[in-house]
N, C-alpha and C positions, 0 to 999 in steps of 0.2 A: 542554523545549527553550528555548534562549536566545531564539528568535524569539517564543515565547509571552510572555516578560517584556516584550518591546518592543511587542507588539500587544495592546491591551486588548480584552476580549471585547465591550465595547459598540461598538467600531469595526466588529466583524464582523456586527452585527445589521442586518438589512434594515429599511428605514423602513416597509415594509408587510409584514403577515403575515396569513395566513388560518387561523383556528381552524375545524376541521372535526370535528363530532361524527358518528360513524357509529353509528346506532341499529340494532342487529342484531335482526331479527325472524325468525319461522319462514319467511316467504315471501320476503323481500327485505331490502335495506339502505336506510335513509332517511338522507339527508345533510343536516345542518343546518350552514350555513357562515356565518362572520362575518369580514369583512375590516377590520382596523384599520390606521390610519396614524398616524405621529408626525410632527409639524411644530412646530418651535419648542418642543420638549419638551412638547407637548400631544398627547394621544391622541384621535383622532377616528374615528368610525364611517364607513367608506367604503361598505360594502355588506353586506347580510345577506339570507339566504333559505334555502329548502328545496328539495331536488330528490330524485328517486328513482333516478337513475343517475349513474354517475361521469362520463359524457360530457356530462351536463347542467350540470356546474359551469361557472362563467364561464371563457371561453377565455383571458382575459387573465391568469389565475393561472399557467398554463403559459407563455404568451407573455412575460410580464414576470418570469418566474422568482420569483414570490412564494412564500416558504417556507410549508409546511403544518405545523400542529400538530394531530395527529389524536388524538381522544378516542374510545375504543371503549366503548360502553355497550350495554345491552339483553340479549338472550338469549345465553347462553354466558358471561356475565361474573358471577363470584362475588365479592361484596364483604362483608368482615367487619371489624368494629371490635374491636380488641384492646387490652388494657391492658399497658403496659410500664413498667419502672422507669427505664430510660435507653435512649438510642439505640444503645448498644453491643450490646444484646440482638439487634438486627437482624442483626448480623454473625455471630451464632452459626449454625453449620450446622444445628442441630436446632431452630431457632426455629420454622420453619414446620411441621415434622413434629409438634412438641409442641402447637402451637396449632391446626393444621389437619390432623388425622389423615388426611384423604382426599387431601392434597396429595402429588403425585408429581413430583419435580423434572424428570425427563426429559420428561414429558408436558405439564407446565403452566409457564406464565410468571407470576411474581408481582411486583407492584409495590406498595410500601408508602409511605403518606403519613403523615409524623410530625406530630403536633399538639402544642400547648403544654400540654395537660392530661394529659400522660403516657399518651397513647393513640395508636394507629396504625390507619389504615384500610388494609386489604390488599385488593387487587383481583387476581383470578386469571383467566387465560384459557388455553386450550389453545395450545401452541406451533404446531401445524399451522394453527390458525385465524388466528393473528396473522401467520404467515408468508405465508399466502394473501392476506390483506387488504393487507398492506404490499407484497407482490409486485405486486398490481394497480396500485398507485400508481407503483411504480418502472418498470413497463412503459410507463405513459402519461407518463413523464418528469416527474413531479411532484418537487419538491424537499422531501423530508421532513426537517423540522427537529427534530421530537420526536414520540414516540408515548406517549400517556398511556392508562392502563387504568382504567376505572370513573369514577363521578361524583365521586370525591374530588378531582379536579382543581379543584373549586370552592373548595378551601382557599385558592387563590391570590388570591381576591377577597373573602374573608370580612372583611378589614379595611375594606372599602368598604361593607359592609352593616351593618344594625343588629345589635347583639351577640346578641340573642335574636329569632330570626325563623324562619319556615318558608318554604322556597322550593320552586318547582315547575319542573322541567326537562321535556324532551320525554318522558321515561319514568320519572322519579323524583320522589319527594317527600322533601325533605331538611330536617331540623330542625337549626338552628344555635343553640348555647348558648355564650355567652362567646367568640364568634368561632371556635368549634370545632364540627366536625360531630358531632352527638350521635346522630343516627339517620338511616338511609337506607332508604327503602321504595320498592320498584319497583311502579309502578301502571300501569294501562292508559292509553293515550293519550286514550281517550274520557272518562275521569273527571277529567282535569286541565283546569282552567279556562285559557282563552287570555287571559292578562293580560300586561302589560308591567311591567318593573322598571327603575327609574332607578339606574344604577350609574355613579358619577363623572360625573354630568351627561349620560349617554348612556342613551337608552331602549332596552332590550333585551327582546324577547319571550321567553317562557318556553322556546320551542323552541330559541332561540339562546343560552341562558344558558351552557351548558357550552362551546360553541364560542367565545363571548366570553371565558370564563375561560382557555381554552387560548391564545388569541391574546394576552391580557393577560399571561399568564405569560412568554411569549416577549419581549415588549417591555420588561417590567420585570426581566428576567433572574433570575427566581425559580427556585430548584431545591428543590422541596418533596417530591420522592419519592426512594425508594431502590429500585434494581432488584436483585432476588435473582439474576437472570441478566443477562448483558451485552447491552444494546441500544446500538448504536453510531450511531444515526441523528443524535443531537445532535452527537457528535464529528465525524462525517462532514460534516454541514452546516457546522460551524464551520471545518473544514479547507477546504471548498470556498469559503467566504466569505473565508478567509485568502488563498487563491490568487487569488481575484477582486480582493481589495484590493491585493495585491502586483502584480497585472497592471495595475491602474489606476495604481498608483504608478510602475511601469515605463514605461507609456505616457506618463504625465505627465512623467516625467523625460526620456524620449526626445523628447517634444514640446518641452520646455524647452531641451534641448541643440540640437535642430534650429533652434529660434527664435534661440538664442544664436549658433549657427553662421551663420544667415542674416544677422543684424545684423553679425557680424564679417566675413563675406564681403562684404557690401554696403560696409562701411566700407573694407576693404582693397582692394576692387575699384575704388571711387571714387578712393582714394589712388593705386592703381596706374595708373589711367587718367590722373590728373593728372601723375604722374611720367613716364608714357609720352609725354604731350604735351610736357613740358619736355625729355625726352630727344631727341625729334625736333627740337626747336628747337636744342638744344645740339649735336646731331650735325651740323646744317648749319653752325653756327659753328665746330665742331671741324674740319670739312673745310676751311673758309676759312682757319682758323689754320694747319692743316697745309700748305696751299698757300703761305701767306705764309712759313712757316718753311722750306719747301723752297727757295722763291725766295731767301730770305735766305741760306741755307746755300750755294747756288750762287754768289750774288754775293759772299758773304764769301770763298768759296774763290778766286774770281778775284782779289779784292783782296789776299788773303794771298799768293797766288802771284805777284802783281805787286809785292808789297812795299809797297803803298800804305797798308795798314792799320796799319803800324808807326808808332809815335809818334816821328817824327823832327822835331826843331825846325828845319824848313827855313828859315823866315823868319829865325830867329836866326842860323843858319849863313850865310845870304846877307848879312846885315848885317855880320857879323864879317869875312867875305871881302872885302866891298866896302870896308871901312876900310883894307885892306892893299894895295889896287890902286895901283901907281905911276902917276905922271902920264903917263909915256910909253906906258902900256898902255891900249888901247881894247878894251873887251869887245864882242863881237858876239853871243855865245850863252852861256847858263847853263842846263844841263840837269841836272835831278835824276832819279835812277833811270832811266837810259837803257835802251832796249830791248836785250835780249840778242842778238837776231839781226835785223839790218837787212834781210836778203834773204829773210825768210820769206814765205810766200804770204799773200794778203789775208784768206783765210777761216780761217787757222790761229789758234790761241790764242796771244796775245802774252805774252812773258815779259820781265821787267825786272830790272835789277841793283839790288839793295838797297844802301843806304849808299854810293852812288857818285854823284859830281858830275862833269860834263863842262863845262869852261870853254874857250871859243874866243874869240880876239881877235887884235889886230894890235899889233906892237911891232917897231921897226926895230933895236933893240939887244938882242941875245941875252943880254948881260950883265945887263940889267935883268930879263929873264925869269927868269934863274937866281936872281938875288937874291930875286925875288918867290916863287919856288918854295921857297927856304930859309925865307922868312918864313912861308909857309903850313904848312910842316912843323912849325914851332914852336908852332902853335896846338894847344890841348889836345883839341879835338874831331876833329882830322884825324889819321888813322892813317898814311896814306901819300900822296905826291904824285908822279905820273909825268908827265914831259914826253913826250907821245906824238908830237907833230908840231911841227917848226919849219922854216919855209922862209925863206931869206934874201931871195929875190925874191918879192915879193907882187904877184901879178897881179890887177889890178882891186881889188875890195873884199873878196876872199876872205880869211879869217883865215889868218895865217901861222904861228900856233902853236895847240896843243891840249893842255890839261892834264886829267889824270884824277885826281880826288881821291877817296880812300876814307876815309870818316868812321868814328868809333868806333861 
């Protein structure tokens, strides 16, 4: 699988592991356990002991999901040391039948440990027996990381021991020559001295020697055996660890995304809050501006309708007209943009005539008024001049003539 290339096996290993030797006797099973931990690439002994029932094992093994490496030894385990030319001989279907005539594949399970001196240590157990033993652990929800058969599991720590020595485990006496197992002898528990062995700076009692070796094999990722039948406990354990690792990664990624979302939300929430405050301020100003614009439009409409907003040079027109006034004419009124309707009601909207001037005055000579009208018509800004009223008899101070001038 592509996923296997991305995830290294060392990432899948638990930092704690329990090696558990099951010594099979005629009456019962004795459990020797050793719990090792790794911290800063250093292996330390956490706990070791012996019990006579599966329920007597430390409860934190199941509670903390510490993986188990089981080593089956004692009664019912047959161990033989065989010579081989190369490891490919183990793959032959007739290897066991030629070297172990009593071996029957359907009834027995065989595990072979290859050594550097062209020899192999084969351990055999009945399939029914191994299935019953492993089934008890599965029922009690233990995490089986590996199942090893026989005392040859000691091969995993021979590099840490003197090259030529004799070791004693809970029920075996093992001779080591050039870091290879030379002989294995099963002895009575009463005949073995209770001594301790220093392995990699850790003091191990002889009862826990094989359980220490099993745990050490797990932490150092050693694969020293060959199964002639398929045992999938290691693969199953690694798959569980893989799912666990991916779950942690998924939880971590989810937490990171939630944290990122929190900071983003906080940032945009504060920004939105500031913009909302500004919006409320500008909404008030916007309403004031709208009111001013509406008022301006209304007043501008009135001015446009009245014609006041047009750019008429009134002062300039008045000066030019004033220059043409004859001496005989006396002006009384000069009206720019006169009202359209003089009789309209007081509350009605007023209207005005654009580009219109009304001139009222007094003159006794009509001829002079006519001449003045002709002069006004000649001015370039005047479009038309009409003599609206002329009275020969002037009563009081009332004007006797009225001119209506229409400008360009």
